C-alpha positions as CSV (number, residue, x, y, z in Angstrom):
1,M,156.7,-43.1,-36.1
2,E,154.0,-42.9,-33.4
3,T,153.9,-45.9,-31.2
4,Y,151.5,-46.9,-28.4
5,Q,152.6,-47.1,-24.8
6,S,149.1,-47.3,-23.4
7,I,146.1,-49.3,-24.8
8,G,142.7,-50.4,-23.8
9,W,141.7,-54.0,-23.8
10,I,138.2,-55.6,-23.6
11,G,137.9,-59.3,-23.0
12,I,139.9,-61.1,-20.3
13,G,139.3,-64.8,-21.2
14,Q,141.5,-67.8,-21.9
15,M,143.5,-65.9,-24.5
16,G,143.1,-62.4,-23.1
17,V,144.8,-63.1,-19.8
18,P,148.2,-64.3,-21.2
19,M,148.2,-61.6,-23.9
20,V,147.6,-58.8,-21.5
21,N,150.3,-60.3,-19.2
22,R,152.7,-60.2,-22.1
23,L,152.0,-56.5,-22.7
24,L,152.3,-55.6,-19.0
25,D,155.6,-57.5,-18.8
26,N,157.0,-55.5,-21.7
27,G,156.1,-52.1,-20.3
28,I,152.8,-51.4,-22.1
29,Q,150.2,-49.8,-19.9
30,V,146.9,-51.6,-20.3
31,G,143.4,-50.5,-19.3
32,I,141.1,-53.5,-19.1
33,Y,137.4,-54.2,-19.0
34,N,135.7,-57.5,-18.6
35,R,132.0,-58.3,-18.2
36,S,133.0,-60.5,-15.2
37,P,135.1,-58.1,-13.1
38,D,136.6,-60.9,-10.9
39,K,138.7,-62.0,-13.8
40,T,140.6,-58.7,-13.8
41,Q,142.0,-58.9,-10.3
42,A,145.3,-60.8,-11.1
43,L,146.0,-58.4,-13.9
44,E,145.3,-55.4,-11.7
45,A,147.9,-56.8,-9.3
46,K,150.4,-56.7,-12.1
47,G,149.7,-53.0,-12.9
48,A,146.7,-53.1,-15.3
49,T,144.0,-50.5,-14.7
50,A,140.5,-52.0,-14.5
51,Y,137.5,-50.0,-15.5
52,A,134.0,-50.5,-14.3
53,D,132.5,-49.8,-17.7
54,I,133.4,-49.3,-21.3
55,P,132.8,-45.5,-21.5
56,A,135.3,-45.0,-18.7
57,L,137.9,-47.1,-20.6
58,L,137.2,-45.2,-23.8
59,E,137.6,-41.9,-22.0
60,Q,141.2,-42.8,-21.1
61,H,142.3,-44.8,-24.2
62,D,142.3,-44.0,-27.9
63,V,143.3,-47.5,-29.1
64,I,141.0,-50.4,-27.9
65,F,141.6,-54.1,-28.5
66,L,138.7,-56.5,-28.5
67,M,139.3,-60.2,-27.6
68,V,135.9,-61.7,-27.1
69,S,134.0,-64.9,-28.0
70,D,132.0,-64.1,-31.1
71,Y,130.3,-61.5,-33.3
72,A,127.4,-61.2,-30.9
73,A,129.8,-60.2,-28.1
74,V,131.5,-57.6,-30.4
75,C,128.1,-56.1,-31.3
76,D,127.1,-56.0,-27.6
77,I,130.3,-54.1,-26.8
78,L,129.9,-51.7,-29.6
79,N,126.2,-51.0,-28.9
80,D,124.4,-47.8,-29.8
81,D,125.5,-46.0,-26.7
82,I,129.1,-46.9,-27.2
83,Q,129.1,-45.9,-30.8
84,K,128.4,-42.3,-29.7
85,L,131.9,-42.4,-28.0
86,L,133.9,-43.8,-30.9
87,S,134.9,-40.7,-32.7
88,G,138.7,-40.5,-32.9
89,K,139.1,-44.0,-31.5
90,T,140.8,-46.9,-33.1
91,I,139.3,-50.4,-32.6
92,I,141.4,-53.5,-33.2
93,N,139.3,-56.6,-33.2
94,M,141.4,-59.7,-32.3
95,S,138.3,-61.8,-31.8
96,T,137.7,-64.6,-34.4
97,I,134.6,-63.6,-36.4
98,A,133.8,-64.0,-40.1
99,P,135.2,-61.7,-42.7
100,S,131.7,-60.4,-43.6
101,E,131.1,-59.7,-39.9
102,N,134.3,-57.8,-39.6
103,L,133.3,-55.7,-42.6
104,A,130.0,-54.9,-40.8
105,V,131.9,-53.9,-37.7
106,K,134.2,-51.7,-39.8
107,A,131.3,-49.9,-41.3
108,L,129.8,-49.3,-37.9
109,V,133.0,-48.0,-36.3
110,E,133.8,-45.7,-39.3
111,A,130.2,-44.4,-39.4
112,A,130.8,-43.3,-35.7
113,G,134.0,-41.5,-36.6
114,G,136.5,-44.1,-35.6
115,R,139.0,-46.4,-37.3
116,F,138.9,-50.2,-37.4
117,A,141.2,-53.1,-38.2
118,E,141.2,-56.8,-37.5
119,A,144.0,-58.8,-36.0
120,P,143.0,-62.3,-35.1
121,V,145.7,-64.6,-34.0
122,S,146.8,-68.2,-34.8
123,G,147.9,-70.1,-31.7
124,S,146.5,-71.2,-28.4
125,V,147.2,-70.5,-24.7
126,A,150.9,-71.7,-24.7
127,P,151.9,-69.4,-27.7
128,A,149.9,-66.6,-26.1
129,T,151.9,-67.1,-22.9
130,N,155.3,-67.1,-24.5
131,G,154.6,-64.5,-27.2
132,T,154.8,-66.7,-30.3
133,L,151.4,-66.2,-31.8
134,L,150.9,-65.3,-35.4
135,I,149.1,-62.0,-35.9
136,L,146.8,-62.0,-38.9
137,F,146.2,-58.4,-39.7
138,G,143.6,-56.9,-42.1
139,G,143.3,-53.1,-42.4
140,D,145.2,-50.0,-43.4
141,A,149.0,-49.9,-43.2
142,D,148.9,-46.6,-41.3
143,I,146.9,-48.4,-38.5
144,L,149.3,-51.3,-38.5
145,A,152.6,-49.3,-38.4
146,P,152.3,-47.9,-34.8
147,L,150.9,-51.2,-33.6
148,Q,153.9,-53.3,-34.7
149,P,155.8,-52.9,-31.3
150,V,152.7,-54.0,-29.4
151,F,152.3,-57.0,-31.8
152,S,155.9,-57.9,-31.4
153,F,155.3,-58.6,-27.7
154,L,152.3,-60.9,-28.5
155,G,153.6,-62.8,-31.5
156,K,156.6,-64.0,-33.5
157,Q,155.3,-62.6,-36.8
158,T,152.7,-60.3,-38.1
159,F,151.2,-60.9,-41.5
160,H,149.5,-58.0,-43.3
161,F,147.0,-59.7,-45.6
162,G,145.4,-56.5,-47.0
163,D,142.1,-54.9,-46.3
164,V,139.7,-55.7,-43.5
165,S,138.2,-59.2,-44.1
166,K,141.5,-60.7,-45.4
167,G,143.0,-61.2,-41.9
168,S,139.8,-62.9,-40.6
169,G,139.7,-64.9,-43.8
170,A,143.2,-66.1,-43.1
171,K,142.2,-67.1,-39.6
172,L,139.4,-69.2,-40.9
173,V,141.8,-70.9,-43.4
174,L,144.2,-71.8,-40.6
175,N,141.5,-72.9,-38.2
176,S,139.8,-75.0,-40.9
177,L,143.1,-76.8,-41.4
178,L,143.4,-77.2,-37.6
179,G,139.9,-78.8,-37.5
180,I,140.6,-81.0,-40.5
181,F,143.9,-82.2,-39.1
182,G,142.3,-82.8,-35.7
183,E,139.7,-85.0,-37.4
184,A,142.2,-86.8,-39.6
185,Y,144.7,-87.6,-36.8
186,S,141.8,-88.7,-34.5
187,E,140.5,-91.1,-37.2
188,A,144.0,-92.4,-37.8
189,M,144.5,-93.2,-34.1
190,L,141.1,-95.0,-34.0
191,M,142.0,-97.0,-37.1
192,A,145.3,-98.1,-35.5
193,R,143.5,-99.3,-32.4
194,Q,140.9,-101.1,-34.6
195,F,143.8,-103.0,-36.2
196,G,145.2,-103.8,-32.7
197,I,148.3,-101.6,-33.2
198,D,150.1,-100.4,-30.2
199,T,149.3,-96.7,-29.7
200,D,152.9,-95.6,-28.7
201,T,154.3,-97.4,-31.8
202,I,151.9,-95.8,-34.3
203,I,152.5,-92.4,-32.8
204,E,156.2,-92.9,-33.2
205,A,155.7,-94.1,-36.8
206,V,153.5,-91.1,-37.7
207,G,156.1,-88.8,-36.1
208,G,158.8,-90.2,-38.3
209,S,156.8,-90.0,-41.5
210,A,155.9,-87.3,-44.0
211,M,152.6,-87.1,-42.1
212,D,154.2,-85.6,-39.0
213,S,153.4,-82.0,-38.1
214,P,153.9,-79.6,-35.3
215,M,150.2,-80.1,-34.4
216,F,150.7,-83.8,-34.2
217,Q,153.7,-83.4,-31.9
218,T,151.8,-81.0,-29.7
219,K,148.7,-83.3,-29.4
220,K,150.1,-86.8,-29.6
221,S,150.1,-87.3,-25.8
222,L,146.4,-86.5,-25.7
223,W,145.6,-89.2,-28.1
224,A,147.9,-91.6,-26.4
225,E,146.3,-91.0,-23.0
226,E,142.8,-90.4,-24.3
227,R,142.6,-87.3,-22.1
228,F,141.9,-83.9,-23.7
229,P,142.5,-80.9,-21.5
230,A,141.9,-77.8,-23.5
231,A,144.5,-75.6,-25.1
232,F,141.9,-74.6,-27.7
233,M,138.4,-75.6,-26.9
234,L,136.6,-77.9,-29.3
235,K,133.5,-75.6,-29.2
236,H,135.6,-72.7,-30.4
237,A,137.0,-74.8,-33.3
238,S,133.5,-75.8,-34.2
239,K,132.4,-72.2,-34.2
240,D,135.2,-71.3,-36.6
241,L,134.4,-74.3,-38.9
242,N,130.8,-73.2,-39.0
243,L,131.9,-69.6,-39.9
244,A,134.0,-70.9,-42.7
245,C,131.2,-73.1,-44.0
246,S,128.8,-70.1,-43.9
247,E,131.3,-67.8,-45.7
248,M,131.9,-70.4,-48.4
249,A,128.1,-71.1,-48.9
250,A,127.5,-67.3,-49.3
251,A,130.2,-67.3,-52.0
252,G,128.5,-70.3,-53.7
253,R,131.5,-72.6,-52.9
254,T,131.3,-76.3,-51.8
255,L,134.3,-77.6,-49.9
256,P,133.5,-81.3,-49.0
257,A,136.2,-81.9,-46.4
258,L,135.4,-78.7,-44.6
259,E,131.7,-79.4,-44.5
260,S,132.1,-83.0,-43.3
261,V,134.6,-82.0,-40.5
262,A,132.3,-79.1,-39.4
263,E,129.5,-81.6,-39.0
264,S,131.7,-83.9,-37.0
265,Y,132.6,-81.1,-34.7
266,R,129.0,-80.0,-34.3
267,E,128.2,-83.6,-33.2
268,A,131.1,-83.6,-30.8
269,V,129.8,-80.4,-29.2
270,A,126.3,-81.8,-29.0
271,A,127.8,-84.9,-27.3
272,G,129.2,-82.8,-24.5
273,F,132.9,-82.5,-25.6
274,G,132.8,-78.8,-26.4
275,S,135.0,-77.8,-23.4
276,D,137.7,-80.4,-24.2
277,D,140.6,-79.7,-26.5
278,V,140.1,-79.5,-30.3
279,S,141.7,-82.9,-30.6
280,G,138.9,-84.2,-28.4
281,V,136.8,-84.8,-31.4
282,Y,138.4,-88.3,-31.0
283,Q,136.0,-89.0,-28.2
284,K,132.9,-88.5,-30.4
285,L,134.4,-90.7,-33.1
286,A,135.3,-93.4,-30.6
287,R,131.7,-93.8,-29.7
288,G,131.0,-95.1,-33.2
């Protein structure tokens, strides 16, 4: 089976840095491009090859991973000029965008003579650093097969959900749950404080109950201290909740909890908490 020892990577952000570090540490040669070149320096020092532009990266690499902020950024990268260079290339989009958006990108790439798959991830900076992300793949099995060794360095498990749109759909399912749980736990902590219950004690009680979860254990100190340094920024969670709402609306579905929580997160972003952790929705709720 063909495997890849050298890949291209576009997008050196909060998640891209630890993921590329994982690949470099495990012997994968990585060519990188980022719109802000200063962010590539530390990775260059570890052996990554930085390119001044996307055409130069495409010239040297047949498999290109995208890890950027949103659909607009993906479209900007795969602009008309770049599309002329995609013949024979394989584009793997790890960015979180909507299922309908990934289908549009797939059509664009394939019309240019390339191949396309999606592989968004579940997990934040810590799992990206230690290689325990979940890879949520949508696309052809023959694209996935040679990528499995690469994914094994990034995540603890790869799920093949089916065709393009299924992986990004799974990502919105998981991130919708993340947002809903973040809202629910934040409301519970505020309710306890309203009742005059000691925060450490209620956290211990929740942790010993059926309502405990890995998320609660990861975030409980943030609610206890009312400080919310970001592992996964609230504004990104809000974006994903909005995407989920839009996809459901297009399908004629109404999901009340999703819509209510999405509105709460939009308000938290508008209130200036977008760069805090996803659990920082607490701060907006605490304002009343």
